[in-house]
C-alpha positions as CSV (number, residue, x, y, z in Angstrom):
1,M,-15.1,14.2,14.9
2,P,-14.9,11.2,12.4
3,L,-11.8,9.1,12.3
4,R,-9.5,9.6,9.4
5,P,-8.7,6.6,7.3
6,L,-5.2,5.2,8.1
7,A,-4.1,5.8,4.5
8,V,-4.1,9.6,5.3
9,V,-2.3,9.3,8.6
10,P,1.2,10.7,8.1
11,A,3.9,8.1,8.0
12,S,5.7,9.9,10.8
13,R,3.0,9.0,13.2
14,W,3.3,5.3,12.3
15,W,7.0,5.5,12.8
16,I,6.5,7.0,16.2
17,G,4.4,3.9,17.1
18,V,7.2,1.6,15.7
19,F,9.8,3.5,17.8
20,V,7.8,3.2,21.0
21,V,7.2,-0.6,20.6
22,V,10.8,-1.3,19.5
23,A,12.1,0.7,22.5
24,T,9.8,-1.2,24.9
25,A,10.8,-4.5,23.4
26,A,14.5,-3.6,23.5
27,Y,14.3,-2.6,27.1
28,L,12.5,-5.8,28.1
29,S,14.9,-7.9,26.1
30,R,17.9,-6.2,27.7
31,V,16.6,-6.8,31.2
32,A,15.7,-10.4,30.4
33,Y,19.1,-11.2,29.0
34,R,21.1,-9.4,31.7
35,E,19.1,-10.0,34.8
36,G,16.3,-12.3,34.0
37,L,12.7,-11.2,34.1
38,P,11.5,-9.6,37.3
39,P,9.4,-11.6,39.7
40,A,6.4,-9.5,38.9
41,F,6.2,-11.4,35.6
42,D,5.5,-14.6,37.6
43,V,2.4,-13.2,39.2
44,F,0.2,-14.1,36.2
45,P,0.7,-17.5,34.6
46,Q,1.7,-17.2,30.9
47,F,2.0,-13.4,31.2
48,D,5.1,-13.6,28.9
49,K,2.8,-15.0,26.1
50,V,0.6,-12.0,26.5
51,L,3.6,-9.7,26.1
52,H,4.8,-11.6,23.1
53,F,1.4,-11.3,21.5
54,L,1.1,-7.6,22.2
55,I,4.7,-6.6,21.3
56,A,4.8,-8.5,18.0
57,G,1.3,-7.6,17.1
58,L,1.6,-3.9,17.9
59,L,5.0,-3.8,16.1
60,A,3.4,-5.4,13.0
61,F,0.4,-3.0,13.3
62,F,2.5,0.2,13.3
63,L,5.1,-1.1,10.9
64,D,2.5,-2.1,8.3
65,G,1.1,1.4,8.4
66,A,4.6,3.0,8.2
67,L,5.5,0.8,5.2
68,R,2.1,1.7,3.6
69,R,0.9,-2.0,3.6
70,R,3.6,-3.4,1.2
71,A,3.7,-7.1,0.5
72,A,7.1,-8.8,0.7
73,F,6.6,-12.0,-1.2
74,T,4.1,-14.7,-2.1
75,A,4.2,-18.0,-0.2
76,F,1.8,-20.9,-0.7
77,G,-0.5,-18.6,-2.7
78,F,-0.6,-15.9,0.1
79,R,0.9,-12.4,-0.2
80,V,3.0,-12.0,2.9
81,P,3.1,-8.4,4.2
82,L,6.6,-7.0,4.6
83,A,5.8,-6.0,8.2
84,A,5.0,-9.6,9.1
85,A,8.3,-10.8,7.7
86,L,10.2,-8.0,9.4
87,V,8.7,-8.8,12.8
88,L,8.5,-12.7,12.7
89,V,12.0,-13.5,11.2
90,P,13.9,-11.7,14.0
91,A,11.5,-13.0,16.6
92,G,12.1,-16.6,15.4
93,V,15.9,-16.0,15.5
94,D,15.7,-14.5,19.0
95,E,13.8,-17.6,20.2
96,L,16.5,-19.8,18.8
97,L,19.3,-17.7,20.4
98,Q,17.6,-18.0,23.7
99,R,18.6,-21.6,23.8
100,Y,22.2,-20.4,24.4
101,S,21.3,-18.0,27.2
102,M,21.6,-19.0,30.8
103,L,18.8,-16.6,31.9
104,R,16.3,-17.2,29.0
105,T,14.4,-20.2,27.8
106,S,13.5,-20.9,24.2
107,S,9.9,-21.8,23.6
108,I,7.9,-22.6,20.5
109,W,4.8,-21.2,22.4
110,D,6.5,-17.8,22.7
111,F,7.0,-17.7,19.0
112,A,3.4,-19.0,18.5
113,A,2.2,-16.0,20.6
114,D,4.3,-13.7,18.3
115,V,2.7,-15.2,15.2
116,A,-0.8,-14.9,16.8
117,G,-0.2,-11.2,17.6
118,V,0.9,-10.5,14.1
119,A,-2.0,-12.6,12.6
120,V,-4.6,-10.6,14.7
121,L,-3.2,-7.0,14.8
122,L,-1.7,-6.7,11.3
123,P,-5.0,-7.4,9.5
124,L,-6.7,-5.0,11.9
125,S,-4.3,-2.3,10.7
126,R,-5.3,-3.0,7.1
127,R,-9.0,-3.1,7.9
128,L,-8.8,0.3,9.6
129,A,-7.2,1.7,6.5
130,Q,-10.2,0.9,4.3
């Protein structure tokens, strides 16, 4: 059975993906702010960067589909997708707020992983729609 173009996938399915990623991110964030990350996260070096990449990227992927690939604004000659702005602005604010948490550490590399995830997976969402 051939794959359907993403443009004909009902918006409700995209929103389900958004919900699953947001729920996962909210749970991990709650645990990290209340208890600190579990020791299992220390088993693999830089595993948190992989999670940042995947969560931000998947959120942008599904959100871009749910928003039907809308552009938010133009910056430096580039059209910035609304999904990228809606993912990266709160991610950046969260990284800054982590400076004030006793259980979290703020890292530019975590935010860089967020940006990389959005930069890789959001265009993939758009390519699949063609």
